[in-house]
C-alpha positions, 0 to 999 in steps of 0.5 A: 173685564171685572178690574174695569168695572171696579175701576168704573164704579170706584170713579162713580163713587168719588164723583158722587161724593164730591158732589155731596161734600160740595152741597151746603145741605143744612144750617152752615152746611156740611156737619154744620161747620160753616167750613166751604170746601170748594168755593176758593174764587170766590171774590173779595170784593162785591157791590149791588153792580160788580160780581153779583151773579143775580138777585131774586125777589122772595114772597116775603121775610125769614130769619132762616138760612138758605141751602144748596143741593146740587144746583138747587138753592132752597130757602124758606119764608112767610107771608099774609101776616106779621110783616107790620108790628103796627098793622100785622093783618090777620093771623088766618092769612099767615102762608110759608113758603119753601122756594127754590132757585137755580143757583146758576141763573137765579131762575126761580123753579118751583114755589110751595105754599104752606097755609099756617096750621093755627093757632099760632104765636100772634105778632105783637109785643116781644116774642116771635115778632122779633124773628118772624115765622120762618126761623128753621134752615131747611135741610136736605139729604140731597134727595129730599128737602126737610122743612120744620115750620113750628107749630106748622109742623115738618114737611118733606119735598122732593127736589123737584117739589112734590110734597111727600108728608107732612107731621105735627111737632107741637102746638105749644108755647114756650113762656115768653113766646119767643118760638123756636129756631133750631134746624132739622137734620138728618141722620141716617133715614131719620129727621131730627128736630128740636121742637123746644118751644112746640112741645118741649121735646126733640123728634126722631121722624122717619124720612121716608113717611113722617111716622114718628120714631122716638120722641124724647121731651125735656124742660131743659130745653127751654131757652135753647135756640141752636142747632145739635151737631152730630159728632161721630166719636168713634166706628161704632158711635156717634151722638147728638150734642146740644148745648142747653140753658147751663148745660150740654147734652149727649144723645144717641141720635138712634133713640133720643135717650140722654148719653151724658149730661155736663155742665157748661156755662152759667148762662140760662139761655143757649143761642149758638150752636155747638161745633166740632172737631173730631170728637171734641165740641166747642161751645159757647154762651152769653156767659163764657165757653167751654171745649169738651172731649167725648168718649164718656157717659152719664153725669160729667164732672168739671174735670171733664172739660178740656177748658173753660173760656170767657170769651162769649156769644150773643146769636152767631155759632163760632166756627173753627179754622185750623188751630184756631176758633173764631166768634163774632159778637156785639160787633167784634171778632174774638180769636180764640186758641182750640187747645187752650181756650185762651183769647189771642185777639180782639178786634172790631168790626170797622164802620159796622152799623149798630143794630142792637142797643145796649139793652138787648144786644146786638140783632145780628143773627148770622153765622160766619162762614170760612173759604180757603184761608178766609172768613166771611161775616154777614150782619143785619144790615147787609155788610159782609166783612172780609178777613184774612185768616193768615198769623195775623187777621186782617180785615180785607173788605166790607161789602153790600149787596143793596141800598134798600131798605132789608135786613139780613138775618140768615147765614150765608150758604156757600157752593161751587164758588158762589155765595148765597145771601138772603135778606127779608126780601131777596136772595143774593148770589155772589161770584167772581166775575172779574168786575172792577168794585168801586171803592167801598168809600163810594158806594157808601156814600150813596147808601140810604144809611137812613133807610137801613136803620128804619126798617131795624128801628122796630126789632132794634127795640125788642132785641128778639124778646130781650134774649140779649139779657142773661135772665134766668128763664124761669116758668111762669105761673100761668104757664099750663104746659104739662109736666115734664122732666128735666132732662131727656130720658137716659139709656138705661133708664127702663131698667132703673139704671 
C-alpha cells in the first residue's frame, strides 16, 4: 500500500513539474531563455485568415510581452493618456491594465485597471513616449502574477484577478526620462524588481505581502533596461546576473548584495538581457559581447572572460540553441559559436520593413524565441520570420497576422503548441489548424504598407529616446537625485571587507 502511495505521489509530482515547465511565466519564458519545450506543432506559416486561433482587442498599447500560466494569457497595457504625441491628453487620465485571456478560446476572463499614481513622466519629446507606460513584462510563480508599473509601483494579483498587495519602488526619473523596462522576477519567496529609473535600485519584495525584504541602490543602473538572469552556479549558490553600462554584475538574490563585477563592453547603455547555459553567461551590448564562467567572487579581471567578441546587439536579447548563439539586430541575423564567440554567419532578413533610421537604429524591441529546431523572430511592423536551425541556417517563412496599422513591440510567448503575439491594439494566438496559407506575395500585395509605416513614423524619428547611439550616459547638472554608490553594497562590506 505504501508503495502504491509513493508511486501516486511521484506521478503527481511529475505531472505538476511538466505543467510548470510548459508555462511561459516571465519575460522570455522559463529561466528567461526564450526556448519553448513543448510546442513543436507550431506551424511555419500563417496569415490573417489561416492558422490564427483567435484575435482579441486590448484596451491600449504597451511594450511589455505576454506571459502564459496554465490556460491563461496575461499582458499589461495602458490607456487614457500618451496615445498620440500631438494630442497626448491629460496625464491624470493615465490608467494601466492587466488583462487575462483564455489561451484556448481567446475569451477575456478578467481585466484589472490601475489608476496612475502621479507624478509620471510626461509623454513628450524623446523619452517615455518612445515606448509608453507598460513596458515591463509581468511574471508568475504559478499561483499569482506580479506586475511592475514603474512609478506606479508593484502589484500582485491571484490568477482570478484579486488584488493581493501593491508596493512602491520609487518616484524618481532617469536624466533623459526614458523610464525603465526591466521585468520583475520571482526567486523563491521574493519578487525582484529593477527600478533603475524610479530609485536607482534593485529591490526584493516578499511575494506574500509586498513588504520590502531588501533594497540595493546603485548609480550604475543608469542606462540599463534589460532583465537580470537567475543563474544556478551549483547546489549551494545562485547568482542574480545583470548587464549594466560597461559591466556585468553578480548579486546574491537573497539580499541583493554584490558578489562580483567585471568589465563587459565599452557600451554606456545596456538594452539586451543576459542569457545563461549552466554556469556560463552571455551578454551582448551595442559595443560587443562577452561570455563568462561564474564561480568567482570580487572584482574579476579580463582574463576570467571565456571570450570577448565583436558581435553587437541593440534591443533584442540573444538566444542559445545547441552550440550556437543567435542575435538579431538592425535587420540582420548573426550566428555565433557559443564556445569561442566567433561569428559563423550573417544574413539579412529578406523583405523586412524598416522600423528605424540611421540615427536611432532599429526599433525592433522583441527578442527571438526557439521552438524545436526553429527560430521565430517578430519585428515591430508585425513580420514574424521563421528560420530552420540546421547546420546551415535557412529562412523558411515570413508571416503576418494583420494588414492593419499596429506596432508589435513585445516578444512572443509560447506554450502548449500556441504562440501569442501582442501589438499596440490586439493579442493574437497562432496554432496549427491545418489550414492552407496563401503564398506570401499574395498577402503582401494586399497589405497597406503605407498604413504600417504611418504607425511607426513618430517613433522612428525618436528611436526610443535616441538609445541607438552609444553616447555616454552622463548625469546632467540639473539631476537632483540623491548621491548613491556606483555599485550595490558588496557582500561583507559592512564588516569593511
